[in-house]
N, C-alpha and C positions, 0 to 999 in steps of 0.2 A: 516428730516436734514439729514440725512446719504447722499443722492444723493447730497445735495446740498454743503456740504464737497467736494465731488468728482466733483464738478461743478468749486468749487472756486480754487483746485490743479490743474487742468487740465486749468485754467485760467491763474494760477502762471506759470505754464510749457510752456506754447505756447508764454506768454508774454514774458519771461525771454529768452528764446529760441532767438526769432524774434530780439529784444534788442542786446543780445550777437552775431548774427549773423551778423545783421548790422555793427556793431564795429568790426569784424574781416574782413568782407569784404571790408571794406574803409581801413583797414590795410595790404590787401591784403594776407587775411589767407584764407584757407579754412571754410567756415563757420559752418564745423563740428565740429572745434577746439572751435567755438563760443558754439554751445549745451552744448559741453563738459563741459566749465567753468560756462554755466549757471547752470548746473546742481549741479557742485560742489557749487558753490552759494546759490543755494536754498535748499540745499540739508541737511539731519540730522546729517550729522558730521560737518557740520561747525556752529561756534558760530557765535552769543549770542542763536539763536533759528533756528527752521526749519521752513521753509516758505511752506513745505506740509503737509498736515495733515496724510492722509492717503499712505505712502508711498509703502506699498504693492499693492495696484489697480492700483499703475502710472506702477510697473513694468510690471503687466498682460497687463494693455493697453501696453506698450512696445510692449510686440509680434507681436500685430496687426500690430506696426509699421515694426518689424523683416519681418511680411510674404509680406506687400508689399514693402520693399524695393527690398526684392530676386526678388519679382516679376517684380521690374523696371529693374534689373539686368539681366533676363532671357528675357526680352522683347527687351533690346539693345543687345543680343549675340544668333542671331539665326542660325541654321543649315547652311544655305546657306552663310552668316557670315565668319562660321568657316570654309567652305568649301574653300572660296576665301582666307584665309589666306595660304594658302598653306602649304605643310606638313612639310617645313624647321622652321618654325615660332611653329608648333606644336611641332614638337620634341625639339626645344630649349628651350620652357615654360618646358616641361615635364622633360629635361636635369638641368635646371635649379631649377627647384622645388625639384629634387629628391639630388643635391648638396647641398641645403641652409637645407636642411630637414636631411641629415646625418652629415652635420657640427653642426647643433643644436641637435643633439643626442649625438654625440662626446662632446660636453659644457655639457651636462646636464651628462653624466658620468662624466666628471673631478670635476663637479659641486656636484657630488652624488643624483642627481633626480633620483627618480624614473621610470622607463619605460613609465608608463600612463604621469607622470607630463613633462618629455621630450618628448612625442607626442605631447600633448597640445602645448608646446612651439613652437615645431619645427612648426606646426601649424598658431601661431599667426605671425610668421615671413618671410612664403612661398608667402604671398601676397603682392601686392604692390597696392597705391592708385591710381587708374585708372585718376581720376579726378583731383589729384595733377599734376599727368606728364602730361594730358592734356595741365593744365594750362601752365606749365613750358615750355612744346614743343611751344607752341602758343606763349610765351612772348621771347622766343628765336629762333622763325621763323625757328623753325625744323622740320617743317611738312612736308616738300617735300624733306630733306635729309634723306638719308638711315637709319641713324642712330634713328634721331625721329620716323619712321615709325616703326623700328624693336621693339622699346619701344613701341609704340602705340599697336604693336601686344601682342607682350607678358603680356602686363598689361592687358589686356584684355581678354587674355587665362587663365589668373591668376586667375580671377573670376573661370573659370570652376573647376582651383585647388583646390580653397577654396571651393567648393562648396562640391568635393569630399572628402575634410578634413573633412567638419562638416559631413556630412551620416557617417565618419569610427568614428568619435568620439562621435557622438551621438549613433551610435550602440554600442561602449564601455559602455555607460553610462546605456542604458537600460539594457543590459544584454549579448548583444550580442559581449562580451568583445575581445579583440585584443588578449590578453592572452589565451583564452580559444579558440578560431575558428583562429586567425591567421590574420594578416592584408591580406594576400593574398587570404582568403578564403571571407574577409570583402568586397574586391573586385572586387570578382565573382560575391556573392550577388547583389552588389550594377549595377556591371553593369549588370544585367540580370532585376534588378529592372527599370533602367531608362529605360532599352530599350524596356522593357513591356508596361509602361506608355509611353511613348514617340511615339511607331505606334501604340498603341490605341487610343491616343489622336490627332495622326494627321489623324486616320481613322474617329474620332467619334465628335470629337472638329468642326472641320470647316463645317461639316452638319449643326450642331446644330446653328454655328453662324450664317449660311445662310439664316435658316430656320427665326431666331430672326429677321435679318436684313431686309425680306421680310414682315414679318409680325407683326413687332412688332416697336416702336420705339428705340430710343438712350438710352432712360432712361433705360425701360427693359432691354435692352441687357447688360447696365452695371449691373445691379442688378445681372445678372444671372452669369456674369464672376466674380463676386465678390463670389456668391456662391462656383463657381465650385473652384475659389481660394482658401478658406477656406476647400473644401471638398478635393483638392489635398494634404494640407498640413495634413489635418487630415490621409489621407490615408497614406503619408510618414512616420505620426509618428506610424500606426499601424503596419507597415512594419518594424519597429525597428530604423528608421531614423530619420532625424531632422524637423522638419515642413519647414526650410528654403529649402530643397531639395525638396519639394512639389513643393513650390512656385517658386522657378525659373525654376522646368521643365516646368509648366502650360507658364509663361512668355516665353521659349522659344518655345514651341507647338504656342502661337497665335502670336508669330513674325514672324512666316511663312505664316501667313495670310494676306488676302486682308484687313482683317479689322484692323488692328494692327495698325495704324497711329487713328483710333476711339478711340480704346481701350487705345493707352495711353495717349491721349487727357483728357478722362474720368476720368482715375485715376493718373492724375500728381496732382490736388491737395489733394489727399488722401494718397498718396506718400509722398508727403513733408510734410503734418500735421503729419501723424503717425510715420515717421521717424524720425521727429526734436524729439518727443517723447521718441523713443529707445536711440538715442542718449545722450539725457536729463538723460533720466533715469539709463543710464552710469555714467555717472557724478553723480549721486545722489550717486552712491554707494562707492564713493573714499573719504578716509577719510583722510583728509589735514594732519591732524598730524602724519599720518602714512607716508603720501608721502613725508614729508620730514624725515623722518628716511631712507627710501628705495632711496633715490636720489643718494648714489651710485652705486645701479642696476641698474637705470635708464639709469647714462650715459655710465655705461660697457656693457651693454647689446643693448645700443643704437650706442654705436660706431661697436660691434660686430656686430648689425644688419648693417649698412653701408657699413663693408669693405666687409661682404661675400657675402651681395647682390649684391654689385657694382662687384666684384671680378666671383665670379661661373656665375650669370646671363651672364655676358662679356664672358667668356668663352663656357658658352654654345652654344653661336649666333656665337661665331669664329668655333665652332664642326660643324654646319651645313652650313659654308661656308661663313657668316658673313664676308670681311675683318675687321683686327686688331683693326684701329682704329675707326671706325663705331661701333665695338662690343664694344670696352672699353668704347666709349661716350654712347652707349644705356645702357649698365650697372649703369653708373653713375646717367642716367635718371632714372633706376630703382627702388631707392634705397629708397624714403618713401613709410613707412606702410600706409593700409586702412583701413576700417570700420571693416572687417575680424579678423581683431586683438582683435577690442571690442567686436566681438560675441563670436570668442572662448574664450576669456578671461573669459566672463560670462559665459559659457559654465562648463568650470574649474572650478572657483572656486561655483557656481552653485551643481555642485556636487559633491564638497568637494576634490575633485582631486587637484587642486591649493591652497594654501593658500590665504585669504582676500588680502595681499599686493599687490599680482597679479594683480588687478584691477589697483591701480593706477601705477604700473609698464608699465603697459600694454599700459595705456593712457601716460605715463611720455614718454617713447619712442618711441610712434607711432607719439606724436606733437616734440619730439627732430627733427626724420628723417622728417616728414615735414617742419620742419624751416632750417633744415641745409644744405637739398638736394638741394634747389635753389640756396642756395650759393656756395655749392661747383661748380654746375653746368656751373653758370654765369664766375666763373673762371676758367674752366677744360682746357681750349687750352695751356696755358703754361705746367699744370700739364702732359697733353697727350702727347704734345713734345716732352717732357723728355723723357715719359715713350720707346717711339718709338725710339729715340738716344739713351736708353740704353739698348734697347732689343738686347742681344746678336745674332750674324750674323747666327751662327746655326740654331736659332729660326725660322728666317726670311725666310729661307732657307727651313726648315722644312714645315713654314705655306705656301709658295708658293705653293709647291711640292704637299703639301694636298690638296690647293685649286684647283691646275689644275686637280687634283686627282676628284673631286669632279664633275669639269666639263665635264670631258669626261666622268664617271659613268654616268651623269643625260643624256648626249647624246647617249651612248649604250645603255640604259634602253629603251629610249621613242621609240625605233623603232621595238621594240619585236611585232611581230603580236599573238604570242600565251598569251601574259601578256594584251594587248589591249583587245583580245577576252575573256577572263578570269577573268580580276579584279572584272567586276562588277557582274557575276557569284559568284565567292568566296565574296563579300561584302552580297550580300543577303543570301547566307548559312551562313556566320556568326551571321546576326539580326536574321534570322528565327531561328537558333539555340538558342539565347539567348532569343529571346520571347518565346519558347513552354518551357525551363528551367526556366523562370521565370513565365510562366501560371504554371505547376504543381508545382514550391516551393511554391507559393504564393495561391494558390487552396487549398492546405492544412489548410492554416492558415483560408481560409476563410470557409472551412468545417467544422473546431472548431469553429467560430462564429455561422455558422448556428444550430448545434447541440446543440446549448444554445438559441437559440433565439426561439420564439413561434411557428413559422411555423415547429417545428420538435417535438411538441407535440402530435399529431396525427399520427405519420409516426412511423413503426419500426427503429432504428438505422441503420440497415443494409440495409435495401431499400433503406432509406436515401443515406447512401454512395455508394451502388452501382449505383441509381439513377444520383448523382453527377457527380463520375467520367466517369461516361457513358457520360455524356453530355460536360462534361471538353474532355474525348476523341474525341468527335466530334467537339469542336473548334480547335483543334488540328491537326485536319487532314489533312486540306487544305495545310498549313505551310509543315507539314511532308511530303507531295506529293508534294511541292516546291522544298524543300531539294534533297529529292530523284530526281527528274528531273534535277536539275540544277548539280550534281553531275555526273549524266548518260550523262549530256551535256560535263561536262568538261572531260571527260574519251575519246569522242570523239572527243574532241580539240587536248588531249595531243595525242592520236595514228594519229591523223594528221599531228603531229608539228612532230613525230618521223621518219614521212616518210614511203615510200613503200617497202622499203629495209633494212633487210630482211623481208620477208612478216609476219612472224609467230610473229614476235615483237607487232607489231600494236595491232592485235587483244588480246592478251597477256596484255599490258596495259589496254586497253580500256574494259575486262573483270575482268581483277583482281582489278580492281579501283573500280571496281559495287559492287564484292565480298566483297572487304574489307570497303564499304561504307554500306552496310549492316550490315556485323558485327560491325561496328563499331556507327551506328545507335542503334541496339540491347543493347551494352554494355551501352551506354548514356541513354538510355531508364530506364536499367534498375539499373542504379545508382541512378537517380534522379525521379522516382517513390516511392510514399509511400506505398511500398508492404503490410508492416504491418498493413495497414488499411482494408485489404479485404482478405479471405481466396483465394488459388490457383485459384479452380475455378471460382470465380469471374473473375480474372482477365482475364479470359480463356475466358469465359463468353463475358465479353466487347472485347475482341480482336478479337471473334469470330462475334460479328455484327460490328464491326469496318471492319473487312474483307468482309463482303458481304455486306456492303454499298460500300466500292470501288471498288468490282465489277459490283454492280446494277447499281450505279451511276459514272460510269468511267467518260463517258462525260461531267456530270456536272461537276464533282472535275474538269477536266481540265479546264473545261468554270473559274470555282472559282481560280484555280491557274493563269490562265492570269489574272485577277482582279486582283489578289493578290500582284503579282509582277508589275503590274503596278500599284496599290496604292502606294508599296512600291518606287518605281523609281520616284512617282510623289512628294513622302514626303521626298525624300533626293535628289531628280535633283536639279540643279541650278537655276531652273526658278523656277520665285516667282508661288504660289498657284493661283494668280488671273486667270493665264494662263486656269486653270482647272475648266473652265465655261460651267455649261451643256448648248447647244445651241439649242438656242430659236427653237421652232415648225414650226415657218414662216419659218425657214433657212433649218430648215432638209427638206422642201419640194424643196429645190432649190439645192440639195446636188449635184447634177452632173454640177452645175458652178465652182466648186472646189473654193466656199465662206465658210468663217469663222469667226466665233463672236469671240470676244474677249476682257475681261474686263482690262480694267487699271486703277489703283489707283493713281493719281498724288501726290508725295511725298512733303513731308514738304519741304518748301523753293526750291519746281518745280522753276526749270527757267522759263517754259513758263507762270507762276503763273500771272493770271492778264491780261493777253494780248489774242486777241480774234483768232476765229479759222481761222478766214481769215488771219490775221497777222501771223499766226504761216503757213498759206498755206499747211494746211498737205495735202491735198487730191493731191497739184501737186507735195511734195516733199516724201510722202509715199505710195500714190494710195491708200490708204483707206480712211473710211468715221465714222464721227462720227453719230451714227443714235442716242444716246441715253444718260442724262449727267441726273446721281444721284446724288445732294445733298442736305444733311442736311434733309432725309425724304421727300424730293421732287423730284419728274422725270420729265426731260425736253426732249421732243419725238421731234425727227428730228430737232436739234438745229437751229436758224438762223446764218450764219456768223458772225455778230457782235458778239455773245453771246462771254463775256468771260469765261475762264477756271479759277481757282483756286485751291491749294491745298487743298486735301483731296477729290477733287471731285472721282467719280468713273466713267468713260467714259467707254461706249459698242460700241467696233469698228468692222467693216466688212469689209473683204478683203481677200486676199491669206496669204497663210500661211508666206511668204518673205515680203509681206506689212506689215502684223501686226506684225513682228520680229521687223522691220526697226521703225515701228511708237512709239512701245513701247521702244525702245533705244532712241529715240529722245524726248518723254515726259516725261522718269522720269530724265532725266538729271536734277540737281541739281545745286542751288547758292554755288560755292566755296570760298566763303568768311565764314570765322569762321569755315571750314570745317576741323574736326580733324580725320577722323576715314574712310577717303578714302584710302584705303591699294592700291588700283592701279593707284594712282596719279602718275604725273609723279615726278622725280626728278634727283639730281644731283648727282654724284657720281666720283670717279675719278679709271681711271685704265691704268697702265704703258704699253707699246709697248715693247711685248719681237723682240727678234732674230726674222729673217724670211720672207720669199718673200715678205711681204707687206709693209716692210721698204725700205721707199726710192721714196714712191709709193705718188702722190698729194691727197686729200682728191677728187678731182673732178675723178680724176681715180677710187680710191676705191667706191666712192658712197655708202657712207655709209649710210646715211637717207634712200635710195632706197632699200640697201638690208637689214638693218636690224631694219629701223624705229627710230634711236637713233642720235639726233643731234651731235656734236663736237660741245661745246660750250667755250673752251680753251687748249692752250696746256701749258705745263711750262717743259723748256730746258733748264738744266743749269742755274738755278737760274732766267732765263727770264721767262714774260708770256705772250702769245699771245691770247687775249681774240678776241672771234669770229671770229676764222682763215677763209682766203678765200679757193678758190678752189686750187689754186696754192702752199698753204702751202703744204710741204713733211712731213710724220711719218719718224723719226729717232728712232734708238733701242734705248729703256731707257725713250724716253718721256712720259709725265704724261697727259694723256686726261681728261679733264673735261667733261664728255659725259650728254646728259639731254634725262628721257624716261622714262617708265613703268617700274615694275621690271621684268616683263617678254620681255621684249627687250631689257633690258641692259643683262639678262642673255643668251639671243640670242647672242647679239653683243659677249660678252665673249666667245662663243664659236665659234665664227667666226673668231677672231682677231687670236685665239691660234689655231684652227684646222690645218691647212696646217704649224704652224708654229715649229718652231726648239727648245729646252728646253726652258726655261724662264732665263733672268739672274739672278742667286743665291745672287748677292751679291744685288741687290737693293729689296724693298718692297715696297709698296704702301704708300703715305704720304697723310698728313693729308692736303685736301684742304684748 
């Protein structure tokens, strides 16, 4: 009968979540609010009785929901998407999180909270709700405005901030406390763990999924991915972090693979079901009577969160170059809290760091921000205009000068040849150092596990330890060689950048960097190697074996180094993993024809979906041919021109590299309706015209569209607006231009407009359009 009660509890949870979710959706609220309310109603703290027999078992099941939820978040945030967001968005997100974190820490000190309590509460307030923000931006038609795109970029990256905080808080709970090791040490260990897992995953998981895709059906692929998901979550817990980190990392790894769309489809149902159980379980832990007692805390912390998040996220965006009106508007959009607030509150209460009253406080604050933020944003224009009018003149001058300096700084750095030649090698060196550090740090834990396993029963402890570290040394030898070769190449680049005069300086720089690199590598290995696990002679023996292997197999190691570098570039490049497909044997025999094969997976809502090959004119438009279509486990060889293409189809194309690149760009275009995550989409922005030689010229003479790719959609001058100006309209000093273009085009336009101009007028600043 015990199993019957569990089925009964699960039925109550799912039905309650479904009914409450439907009602909230009709009211225009997030379904998460409905799940929380359902949990409160059916939970054990709501009279007259509890609908749930075994609350503990539902809580255990909710952890499965957390794993699927974090996996889905990782799937939506790939490494490629992170690169496309740009450094400015990354820095703004980090600065905003830093400011909110410190403000909450100050609040905790004023209220007498302990350092651990302040850390958990700061984590709760650092992350916004991407679902709510996306809905507000869509409803207010801000998708193509700079403020809306900035808010979308920050809220997506704040998921990464939340995962980092979960890892830090999880490490503190499991014993690697922040008071003992320090947050800096925790972040270092976390970074090495993430790099180790991501590199290993990107090297191994794609091969596994490709084999499963060719030899098994989608059902077995789903089962294997689910097994990997729980294994990765368990690995993160064993490493001293939360299971949410492992699930998120696997999602980010799979997001880089062509199988992403199929995995996402197969896991959607499980994610929705188990994540609803997770949020209902959060609601079940809320004592309604306690909620009535803590409502002043909910109101006070809710107002604190609204003000602090709007103020500091807007300030962070200003610091990376976003115009003040757009930055302030984005700050208002980033006010509502999300699901990570509940996750962190659950962790704190379960670890007895936070009191039980923090459950209802966290839920109350989150719901309050979710309800109030849309209302504030719908009536934000009068408030923002009042702030712009009240802004001191000296502050406007400072912001104008600061933004002009950022534009000039970006233009000056972009053309440095030495930086262009060095940045990829520096990135590789950083990744390789973190990879080796993670291997050596976490191998010690693996060795302790092996020494207690049945495998060690027939071996002497010293022999097992010696053999283990010898194998680890062989594994890290290739990335260690890669570090040295990259450092040697950097020495040559720096020597060439110095020049030929004086003659003695370039060799000194090159050889000096090599000597310094050897000393630095030796010092680094000395500190991270667990020297106490083996006597000195054993370490010398291992070093001798590795040195002999380095000499004897030097050519092979150079080949492996090339393969390693290629794997790193493929894993962290902008191109999709689908580009990296092994060439068919029949194509290898025609290598002298310069023909390549490439797989293209049609994305969800592909613009070409439902249209035939003949309609798309693939051969005449791009010059390549579709030789094979893989759909639902079936393969269509030499498809007929009348064959329709659909989202999820895997196409095998042949052609030259140029033709394949053009075909990929055309076929992967998606329908833009309801699209909320296209950060490179065109947007409208206002830019003022400073004094300079371009003043007085007509639009036809300036050829702005040809020079920068930006279209001038309007001109505002002395309170009058010219919509869609003609070629005869001329620019005047102080004009405010309404321009349309991509973020990159707009940045180029600003530099083009100001590069040969005099200093901008300090009396005027950009106004809201």
